[in-house]
Biotite code that builds the C-alpha atoms (Angstrom):
import biotite.structure as struc

atoms = struc.array([
    struc.Atom([-15.570, 95.827, -7.816], chain_id="A", res_id=1, res_name="MET", atom_name="CA", element="C"),
    struc.Atom([-13.058, 96.527, -5.037], chain_id="A", res_id=2, res_name="ALA", atom_name="CA", element="C"),
    struc.Atom([-14.170, 98.960, -2.341], chain_id="A", res_id=3, res_name="PRO", atom_name="CA", element="C"),
    struc.Atom([-12.849, 102.488, -2.482], chain_id="A", res_id=4, res_name="LYS", atom_name="CA", element="C"),
    struc.Atom([-9.913, 103.506, -0.336], chain_id="A", res_id=5, res_name="LYS", atom_name="CA", element="C"),
    struc.Atom([-10.909, 106.816, 1.222], chain_id="A", res_id=6, res_name="ILE", atom_name="CA", element="C"),
    struc.Atom([-8.242, 108.745, 3.111], chain_id="A", res_id=7, res_name="PHE", atom_name="CA", element="C"),
    struc.Atom([-9.395, 111.690, 5.156], chain_id="A", res_id=8, res_name="GLY", atom_name="CA", element="C"),
    struc.Atom([-6.522, 113.997, 6.069], chain_id="A", res_id=9, res_name="PHE", atom_name="CA", element="C"),
    struc.Atom([-6.578, 116.123, 9.206], chain_id="A", res_id=10, res_name="VAL", atom_name="CA", element="C"),
    struc.Atom([-3.779, 118.398, 10.356], chain_id="A", res_id=11, res_name="GLY", atom_name="CA", element="C"),
    struc.Atom([-2.878, 121.964, 11.171], chain_id="A", res_id=12, res_name="GLN", atom_name="CA", element="C"),
    struc.Atom([-2.399, 124.532, 8.399], chain_id="A", res_id=13, res_name="MET", atom_name="CA", element="C"),
    struc.Atom([0.449, 123.607, 6.033], chain_id="A", res_id=14, res_name="ALA", atom_name="CA", element="C"),
    struc.Atom([1.149, 120.279, 7.732], chain_id="A", res_id=15, res_name="SER", atom_name="CA", element="C"),
    struc.Atom([1.255, 118.513, 4.367], chain_id="A", res_id=16, res_name="GLY", atom_name="CA", element="C"),
    struc.Atom([-2.322, 117.427, 3.681], chain_id="A", res_id=17, res_name="LYS", atom_name="CA", element="C"),
    struc.Atom([-2.316, 118.842, 0.147], chain_id="A", res_id=18, res_name="GLY", atom_name="CA", element="C"),
    struc.Atom([1.142, 117.470, -0.583], chain_id="A", res_id=19, res_name="THR", atom_name="CA", element="C"),
    struc.Atom([0.009, 114.016, 0.539], chain_id="A", res_id=20, res_name="ALA", atom_name="CA", element="C"),
    struc.Atom([-3.068, 114.201, -1.676], chain_id="A", res_id=21, res_name="CYS", atom_name="CA", element="C"),
    struc.Atom([-1.006, 115.385, -4.639], chain_id="A", res_id=22, res_name="GLN", atom_name="CA", element="C"),
    struc.Atom([1.432, 112.495, -4.268], chain_id="A", res_id=23, res_name="TYR", atom_name="CA", element="C"),
    struc.Atom([-1.366, 109.940, -3.929], chain_id="A", res_id=24, res_name="LEU", atom_name="CA", element="C"),
    struc.Atom([-2.888, 111.373, -7.103], chain_id="A", res_id=25, res_name="HIS", atom_name="CA", element="C"),
    struc.Atom([0.375, 111.220, -9.057], chain_id="A", res_id=26, res_name="GLU", atom_name="CA", element="C"),
    struc.Atom([1.465, 107.775, -7.843], chain_id="A", res_id=27, res_name="ARG", atom_name="CA", element="C"),
    struc.Atom([-1.804, 105.971, -7.140], chain_id="A", res_id=28, res_name="HIS", atom_name="CA", element="C"),
    struc.Atom([-4.399, 107.832, -9.238], chain_id="A", res_id=29, res_name="GLY", atom_name="CA", element="C"),
    struc.Atom([-6.241, 109.264, -6.253], chain_id="A", res_id=30, res_name="ALA", atom_name="CA", element="C"),
    struc.Atom([-8.879, 111.922, -6.672], chain_id="A", res_id=31, res_name="VAL", atom_name="CA", element="C"),
    struc.Atom([-8.816, 114.758, -4.144], chain_id="A", res_id=32, res_name="THR", atom_name="CA", element="C"),
    struc.Atom([-11.853, 116.387, -2.614], chain_id="A", res_id=33, res_name="ILE", atom_name="CA", element="C"),
    struc.Atom([-11.028, 119.532, -0.665], chain_id="A", res_id=34, res_name="ARG", atom_name="CA", element="C"),
    struc.Atom([-13.346, 121.157, 1.821], chain_id="A", res_id=35, res_name="TYR", atom_name="CA", element="C"),
    struc.Atom([-12.005, 124.529, 0.726], chain_id="A", res_id=36, res_name="SER", atom_name="CA", element="C"),
    struc.Atom([-13.024, 123.994, -2.921], chain_id="A", res_id=37, res_name="THR", atom_name="CA", element="C"),
    struc.Atom([-16.694, 124.663, -2.210], chain_id="A", res_id=38, res_name="MET", atom_name="CA", element="C"),
    struc.Atom([-15.737, 127.765, -0.204], chain_id="A", res_id=39, res_name="LEU", atom_name="CA", element="C"),
    struc.Atom([-13.450, 129.026, -2.971], chain_id="A", res_id=40, res_name="ARG", atom_name="CA", element="C"),
    struc.Atom([-16.270, 128.466, -5.470], chain_id="A", res_id=41, res_name="ASP", atom_name="CA", element="C"),
    struc.Atom([-18.543, 130.731, -3.404], chain_id="A", res_id=42, res_name="VAL", atom_name="CA", element="C"),
    struc.Atom([-15.860, 133.424, -3.072], chain_id="A", res_id=43, res_name="LEU", atom_name="CA", element="C"),
    struc.Atom([-15.144, 133.315, -6.803], chain_id="A", res_id=44, res_name="THR", atom_name="CA", element="C"),
    struc.Atom([-18.831, 133.653, -7.629], chain_id="A", res_id=45, res_name="ARG", atom_name="CA", element="C"),
    struc.Atom([-19.081, 136.633, -5.262], chain_id="A", res_id=46, res_name="LEU", atom_name="CA", element="C"),
    struc.Atom([-15.908, 138.219, -6.712], chain_id="A", res_id=47, res_name="TYR", atom_name="CA", element="C"),
    struc.Atom([-14.263, 138.230, -3.282], chain_id="A", res_id=48, res_name="LEU", atom_name="CA", element="C"),
    struc.Atom([-10.556, 137.551, -2.681], chain_id="A", res_id=49, res_name="PRO", atom_name="CA", element="C"),
    struc.Atom([-9.633, 134.055, -1.565], chain_id="A", res_id=50, res_name="GLN", atom_name="CA", element="C"),
    struc.Atom([-8.029, 134.988, 1.725], chain_id="A", res_id=51, res_name="THR", atom_name="CA", element="C"),
    struc.Atom([-8.016, 132.734, 4.769], chain_id="A", res_id=52, res_name="ARG", atom_name="CA", element="C"),
    struc.Atom([-10.257, 135.251, 6.542], chain_id="A", res_id=53, res_name="ASP", atom_name="CA", element="C"),
    struc.Atom([-12.849, 135.126, 3.748], chain_id="A", res_id=54, res_name="ASN", atom_name="CA", element="C"),
    struc.Atom([-12.713, 131.319, 3.624], chain_id="A", res_id=55, res_name="LEU", atom_name="CA", element="C"),
    struc.Atom([-13.387, 131.189, 7.366], chain_id="A", res_id=56, res_name="ILE", atom_name="CA", element="C"),
    struc.Atom([-16.217, 133.711, 7.149], chain_id="A", res_id=57, res_name="ARG", atom_name="CA", element="C"),
    struc.Atom([-17.952, 131.812, 4.320], chain_id="A", res_id=58, res_name="VAL", atom_name="CA", element="C"),
    struc.Atom([-17.526, 128.519, 6.187], chain_id="A", res_id=59, res_name="SER", atom_name="CA", element="C"),
    struc.Atom([-19.015, 129.974, 9.366], chain_id="A", res_id=60, res_name="GLU", atom_name="CA", element="C"),
    struc.Atom([-21.916, 131.553, 7.471], chain_id="A", res_id=61, res_name="ALA", atom_name="CA", element="C"),
    struc.Atom([-22.805, 128.387, 5.560], chain_id="A", res_id=62, res_name="LEU", atom_name="CA", element="C"),
    struc.Atom([-22.527, 126.121, 8.582], chain_id="A", res_id=63, res_name="ARG", atom_name="CA", element="C"),
    struc.Atom([-24.495, 128.598, 10.700], chain_id="A", res_id=64, res_name="GLY", atom_name="CA", element="C"),
    struc.Atom([-27.296, 128.826, 8.155], chain_id="A", res_id=65, res_name="ALA", atom_name="CA", element="C"),
    struc.Atom([-27.482, 125.201, 7.034], chain_id="A", res_id=66, res_name="PHE", atom_name="CA", element="C"),
    struc.Atom([-25.961, 123.126, 9.852], chain_id="A", res_id=67, res_name="GLY", atom_name="CA", element="C"),
    struc.Atom([-22.526, 122.052, 11.031], chain_id="A", res_id=68, res_name="GLU", atom_name="CA", element="C"),
    struc.Atom([-22.670, 118.928, 8.867], chain_id="A", res_id=69, res_name="ASP", atom_name="CA", element="C"),
    struc.Atom([-23.351, 120.772, 5.596], chain_id="A", res_id=70, res_name="LEU", atom_name="CA", element="C"),
    struc.Atom([-19.866, 120.540, 4.142], chain_id="A", res_id=71, res_name="MET", atom_name="CA", element="C"),
    struc.Atom([-19.359, 116.911, 5.193], chain_id="A", res_id=72, res_name="ALA", atom_name="CA", element="C"),
    struc.Atom([-22.605, 116.015, 3.445], chain_id="A", res_id=73, res_name="GLU", atom_name="CA", element="C"),
    struc.Atom([-21.340, 117.696, 0.264], chain_id="A", res_id=74, res_name="VAL", atom_name="CA", element="C"),
    struc.Atom([-18.073, 115.753, 0.518], chain_id="A", res_id=75, res_name="VAL", atom_name="CA", element="C"),
    struc.Atom([-19.926, 112.477, 1.142], chain_id="A", res_id=76, res_name="ARG", atom_name="CA", element="C"),
    struc.Atom([-22.066, 113.021, -1.946], chain_id="A", res_id=77, res_name="GLN", atom_name="CA", element="C"),
    struc.Atom([-19.005, 113.808, -4.069], chain_id="A", res_id=78, res_name="GLU", atom_name="CA", element="C"),
    struc.Atom([-17.364, 110.573, -2.865], chain_id="A", res_id=79, res_name="ILE", atom_name="CA", element="C"),
    struc.Atom([-20.478, 108.539, -3.668], chain_id="A", res_id=80, res_name="LYS", atom_name="CA", element="C"),
    struc.Atom([-20.611, 110.059, -7.159], chain_id="A", res_id=81, res_name="ASP", atom_name="CA", element="C"),
    struc.Atom([-16.930, 109.353, -7.905], chain_id="A", res_id=82, res_name="HIS", atom_name="CA", element="C"),
    struc.Atom([-15.729, 106.225, -9.684], chain_id="A", res_id=83, res_name="VAL", atom_name="CA", element="C"),
    struc.Atom([-12.105, 106.540, -8.498], chain_id="A", res_id=84, res_name="ALA", atom_name="CA", element="C"),
    struc.Atom([-10.821, 103.689, -6.336], chain_id="A", res_id=85, res_name="SER", atom_name="CA", element="C"),
    struc.Atom([-8.627, 105.964, -4.183], chain_id="A", res_id=86, res_name="VAL", atom_name="CA", element="C"),
    struc.Atom([-10.037, 109.203, -2.808], chain_id="A", res_id=87, res_name="ILE", atom_name="CA", element="C"),
    struc.Atom([-8.321, 111.777, -0.622], chain_id="A", res_id=88, res_name="CYS", atom_name="CA", element="C"),
    struc.Atom([-10.246, 114.260, 1.479], chain_id="A", res_id=89, res_name="ILE", atom_name="CA", element="C"),
    struc.Atom([-8.211, 117.337, 2.311], chain_id="A", res_id=90, res_name="ASP", atom_name="CA", element="C"),
    struc.Atom([-9.149, 119.586, 5.210], chain_id="A", res_id=91, res_name="GLY", atom_name="CA", element="C"),
    struc.Atom([-11.232, 117.650, 7.716], chain_id="A", res_id=92, res_name="ILE", atom_name="CA", element="C"),
    struc.Atom([-11.625, 119.896, 10.752], chain_id="A", res_id=93, res_name="ARG", atom_name="CA", element="C"),
    struc.Atom([-14.757, 119.186, 12.758], chain_id="A", res_id=94, res_name="ARG", atom_name="CA", element="C"),
    struc.Atom([-16.188, 116.249, 14.715], chain_id="A", res_id=95, res_name="PRO", atom_name="CA", element="C"),
    struc.Atom([-19.351, 116.445, 12.576], chain_id="A", res_id=96, res_name="GLN", atom_name="CA", element="C"),
    struc.Atom([-17.169, 115.747, 9.520], chain_id="A", res_id=97, res_name="ASP", atom_name="CA", element="C"),
    struc.Atom([-15.905, 112.516, 11.051], chain_id="A", res_id=98, res_name="ILE", atom_name="CA", element="C"),
    struc.Atom([-19.346, 111.345, 12.157], chain_id="A", res_id=99, res_name="GLU", atom_name="CA", element="C"),
    struc.Atom([-20.487, 111.447, 8.545], chain_id="A", res_id=100, res_name="ILE", atom_name="CA", element="C"),
    struc.Atom([-17.296, 110.246, 6.843], chain_id="A", res_id=101, res_name="LEU", atom_name="CA", element="C"),
    struc.Atom([-16.809, 107.249, 9.173], chain_id="A", res_id=102, res_name="ARG", atom_name="CA", element="C"),
    struc.Atom([-20.048, 105.867, 7.723], chain_id="A", res_id=103, res_name="GLN", atom_name="CA", element="C"),
    struc.Atom([-18.330, 105.406, 4.362], chain_id="A", res_id=104, res_name="LEU", atom_name="CA", element="C"),
    struc.Atom([-16.862, 101.938, 3.699], chain_id="A", res_id=105, res_name="PRO", atom_name="CA", element="C"),
    struc.Atom([-13.099, 102.120, 3.242], chain_id="A", res_id=106, res_name="GLY", atom_name="CA", element="C"),
    struc.Atom([-12.628, 105.371, 5.191], chain_id="A", res_id=107, res_name="PHE", atom_name="CA", element="C"),
    struc.Atom([-9.361, 105.929, 7.077], chain_id="A", res_id=108, res_name="THR", atom_name="CA", element="C"),
    struc.Atom([-8.634, 109.088, 9.057], chain_id="A", res_id=109, res_name="LEU", atom_name="CA", element="C"),
    struc.Atom([-4.985, 110.176, 8.725], chain_id="A", res_id=110, res_name="VAL", atom_name="CA", element="C"),
    struc.Atom([-3.403, 112.821, 10.961], chain_id="A", res_id=111, res_name="HIS", atom_name="CA", element="C"),
    struc.Atom([-0.423, 114.639, 9.410], chain_id="A", res_id=112, res_name="ILE", atom_name="CA", element="C"),
    struc.Atom([1.847, 116.496, 11.816], chain_id="A", res_id=113, res_name="THR", atom_name="CA", element="C"),
    struc.Atom([4.603, 119.069, 11.378], chain_id="A", res_id=114, res_name="ALA", atom_name="CA", element="C"),
    struc.Atom([6.228, 121.647, 13.647], chain_id="A", res_id=115, res_name="ALA", atom_name="CA", element="C"),
    struc.Atom([4.836, 125.204, 13.751], chain_id="A", res_id=116, res_name="MET", atom_name="CA", element="C"),
    struc.Atom([7.992, 126.772, 12.256], chain_id="A", res_id=117, res_name="GLU", atom_name="CA", element="C"),
    struc.Atom([8.090, 124.242, 9.420], chain_id="A", res_id=118, res_name="THR", atom_name="CA", element="C"),
    struc.Atom([4.448, 124.872, 8.620], chain_id="A", res_id=119, res_name="ARG", atom_name="CA", element="C"),
    struc.Atom([4.985, 128.643, 8.612], chain_id="A", res_id=120, res_name="TYR", atom_name="CA", element="C"),
    struc.Atom([7.828, 128.280, 6.096], chain_id="A", res_id=121, res_name="GLU", atom_name="CA", element="C"),
    struc.Atom([5.622, 126.106, 3.909], chain_id="A", res_id=122, res_name="ARG", atom_name="CA", element="C"),
    struc.Atom([2.671, 128.497, 3.969], chain_id="A", res_id=123, res_name="ILE", atom_name="CA", element="C"),
    struc.Atom([4.958, 131.341, 2.919], chain_id="A", res_id=124, res_name="GLN", atom_name="CA", element="C"),
    struc.Atom([6.437, 129.269, 0.088], chain_id="A", res_id=125, res_name="ALA", atom_name="CA", element="C"),
    struc.Atom([3.194, 127.895, -1.319], chain_id="A", res_id=126, res_name="ARG", atom_name="CA", element="C"),
    struc.Atom([1.291, 131.200, -1.495], chain_id="A", res_id=127, res_name="ASN", atom_name="CA", element="C"),
    struc.Atom([-2.053, 129.395, -1.849], chain_id="A", res_id=128, res_name="GLU", atom_name="CA", element="C"),
    struc.Atom([-4.175, 132.214, -0.431], chain_id="A", res_id=129, res_name="ASN", atom_name="CA", element="C"),
    struc.Atom([-3.941, 135.860, -1.420], chain_id="A", res_id=130, res_name="ALA", atom_name="CA", element="C"),
    struc.Atom([-2.610, 136.824, 2.012], chain_id="A", res_id=131, res_name="ASP", atom_name="CA", element="C"),
    struc.Atom([-0.076, 134.007, 2.602], chain_id="A", res_id=132, res_name="ASP", atom_name="CA", element="C"),
    struc.Atom([3.137, 135.858, 1.676], chain_id="A", res_id=133, res_name="ARG", atom_name="CA", element="C"),
    struc.Atom([2.323, 138.938, 3.747], chain_id="A", res_id=134, res_name="SER", atom_name="CA", element="C"),
    struc.Atom([1.607, 136.866, 6.860], chain_id="A", res_id=135, res_name="LYS", atom_name="CA", element="C"),
    struc.Atom([4.004, 137.282, 9.770], chain_id="A", res_id=136, res_name="THR", atom_name="CA", element="C"),
    struc.Atom([4.816, 134.410, 12.108], chain_id="A", res_id=137, res_name="PHE", atom_name="CA", element="C"),
    struc.Atom([2.726, 136.062, 14.837], chain_id="A", res_id=138, res_name="ASP", atom_name="CA", element="C"),
    struc.Atom([-0.233, 136.321, 12.465], chain_id="A", res_id=139, res_name="MET", atom_name="CA", element="C"),
    struc.Atom([0.214, 132.649, 11.538], chain_id="A", res_id=140, res_name="PHE", atom_name="CA", element="C"),
    struc.Atom([0.220, 131.633, 15.208], chain_id="A", res_id=141, res_name="VAL", atom_name="CA", element="C"),
    struc.Atom([-2.880, 133.774, 15.873], chain_id="A", res_id=142, res_name="ALA", atom_name="CA", element="C"),
    struc.Atom([-4.770, 132.035, 13.051], chain_id="A", res_id=143, res_name="GLU", atom_name="CA", element="C"),
    struc.Atom([-4.623, 128.824, 15.061], chain_id="A", res_id=144, res_name="HIS", atom_name="CA", element="C"),
    struc.Atom([-7.169, 130.390, 17.416], chain_id="A", res_id=145, res_name="GLU", atom_name="CA", element="C"),
    struc.Atom([-9.789, 130.854, 14.691], chain_id="A", res_id=146, res_name="ARG", atom_name="CA", element="C"),
    struc.Atom([-12.985, 128.802, 14.768], chain_id="A", res_id=147, res_name="SER", atom_name="CA", element="C"),
    struc.Atom([-11.897, 126.626, 11.854], chain_id="A", res_id=148, res_name="THR", atom_name="CA", element="C"),
    struc.Atom([-8.747, 125.535, 13.694], chain_id="A", res_id=149, res_name="GLU", atom_name="CA", element="C"),
    struc.Atom([-10.203, 124.942, 17.167], chain_id="A", res_id=150, res_name="GLN", atom_name="CA", element="C"),
    struc.Atom([-11.380, 121.357, 16.705], chain_id="A", res_id=151, res_name="THR", atom_name="CA", element="C"),
    struc.Atom([-8.518, 119.986, 14.601], chain_id="A", res_id=152, res_name="ILE", atom_name="CA", element="C"),
    struc.Atom([-6.819, 118.511, 17.689], chain_id="A", res_id=153, res_name="GLY", atom_name="CA", element="C"),
    struc.Atom([-10.004, 116.766, 18.760], chain_id="A", res_id=154, res_name="GLN", atom_name="CA", element="C"),
    struc.Atom([-10.498, 115.270, 15.305], chain_id="A", res_id=155, res_name="VAL", atom_name="CA", element="C"),
    struc.Atom([-6.811, 114.321, 15.042], chain_id="A", res_id=156, res_name="ALA", atom_name="CA", element="C"),
    struc.Atom([-7.049, 112.446, 18.348], chain_id="A", res_id=157, res_name="ALA", atom_name="CA", element="C"),
    struc.Atom([-9.457, 110.007, 16.685], chain_id="A", res_id=158, res_name="SER", atom_name="CA", element="C"),
    struc.Atom([-7.158, 109.328, 13.709], chain_id="A", res_id=159, res_name="ALA", atom_name="CA", element="C"),
    struc.Atom([-6.514, 105.770, 12.603], chain_id="A", res_id=160, res_name="ASP", atom_name="CA", element="C"),
    struc.Atom([-2.976, 106.597, 11.444], chain_id="A", res_id=161, res_name="ILE", atom_name="CA", element="C"),
    struc.Atom([-0.488, 109.378, 12.147], chain_id="A", res_id=162, res_name="GLU", atom_name="CA", element="C"),
    struc.Atom([2.104, 110.584, 9.644], chain_id="A", res_id=163, res_name="ILE", atom_name="CA", element="C"),
    struc.Atom([5.055, 112.708, 10.753], chain_id="A", res_id=164, res_name="ASP", atom_name="CA", element="C"),
    struc.Atom([5.872, 115.296, 8.095], chain_id="A", res_id=165, res_name="ASN", atom_name="CA", element="C"),
    struc.Atom([8.781, 117.036, 9.807], chain_id="A", res_id=166, res_name="ASN", atom_name="CA", element="C"),
    struc.Atom([11.430, 115.272, 7.739], chain_id="A", res_id=167, res_name="GLY", atom_name="CA", element="C"),
    struc.Atom([12.472, 115.079, 4.132], chain_id="A", res_id=168, res_name="ALA", atom_name="CA", element="C"),
    struc.Atom([9.928, 114.690, 1.332], chain_id="A", res_id=169, res_name="HIS", atom_name="CA", element="C"),
    struc.Atom([11.133, 111.108, 0.790], chain_id="A", res_id=170, res_name="ALA", atom_name="CA", element="C"),
    struc.Atom([10.121, 110.220, 4.358], chain_id="A", res_id=171, res_name="ALA", atom_name="CA", element="C"),
    struc.Atom([6.600, 111.493, 3.710], chain_id="A", res_id=172, res_name="LEU", atom_name="CA", element="C"),
    struc.Atom([6.412, 109.481, 0.482], chain_id="A", res_id=173, res_name="ILE", atom_name="CA", element="C"),
    struc.Atom([7.498, 106.298, 2.264], chain_id="A", res_id=174, res_name="ALA", atom_name="CA", element="C"),
    struc.Atom([4.782, 106.753, 4.877], chain_id="A", res_id=175, res_name="GLN", atom_name="CA", element="C"),
    struc.Atom([2.138, 107.377, 2.199], chain_id="A", res_id=176, res_name="LEU", atom_name="CA", element="C"),
    struc.Atom([3.157, 104.283, 0.221], chain_id="A", res_id=177, res_name="ASP", atom_name="CA", element="C"),
    struc.Atom([2.951, 102.263, 3.448], chain_id="A", res_id=178, res_name="ALA", atom_name="CA", element="C"),
    struc.Atom([-0.515, 103.729, 4.035], chain_id="A", res_id=179, res_name="LEU", atom_name="CA", element="C"),
    struc.Atom([-1.703, 102.491, 0.629], chain_id="A", res_id=180, res_name="ILE", atom_name="CA", element="C"),
    struc.Atom([-0.225, 99.043, 1.258], chain_id="A", res_id=181, res_name="GLU", atom_name="CA", element="C"),
    struc.Atom([-1.811, 98.485, 4.679], chain_id="A", res_id=182, res_name="ARG", atom_name="CA", element="C"),
    struc.Atom([-5.344, 99.615, 3.791], chain_id="A", res_id=183, res_name="THR", atom_name="CA", element="C"),
])
């Protein structure tokens, strides 16, 4: 049995992590594990809106109560339980995440970059969270100071590969196909 290809994506909000995972699913059969899924599950169970603020608050509460590595351990277990040969991890943010995920055979950390203005346009268009469309550019910029965003640069600095997502969708696709080929 061939080892799994595990791609961990790190990048600022709306840099293209989800788009990359979606493409790898459609073209290469990848399964995506998102850090935010477990947080959204908690919010749904508590009948709370899935806003970025609530996601951050739940993340901080869980990590504070059970340890900074809690979510990475959940992701690692999900990867171990999966039979897929290509797995994408969307939303790596903390050094503790990398310490755990680097232990997995076949893991590659991928940093996706895009300009602030481009990312703001994308977040407005995708409307993933309940408060995305009402967010002003100043609010978007301010969110980069939140605890969940603070360590992204540090994690990204340890990436194995960097993908520039400032161009056309076709350019992103070409870089993702090259990623699959070289790993």
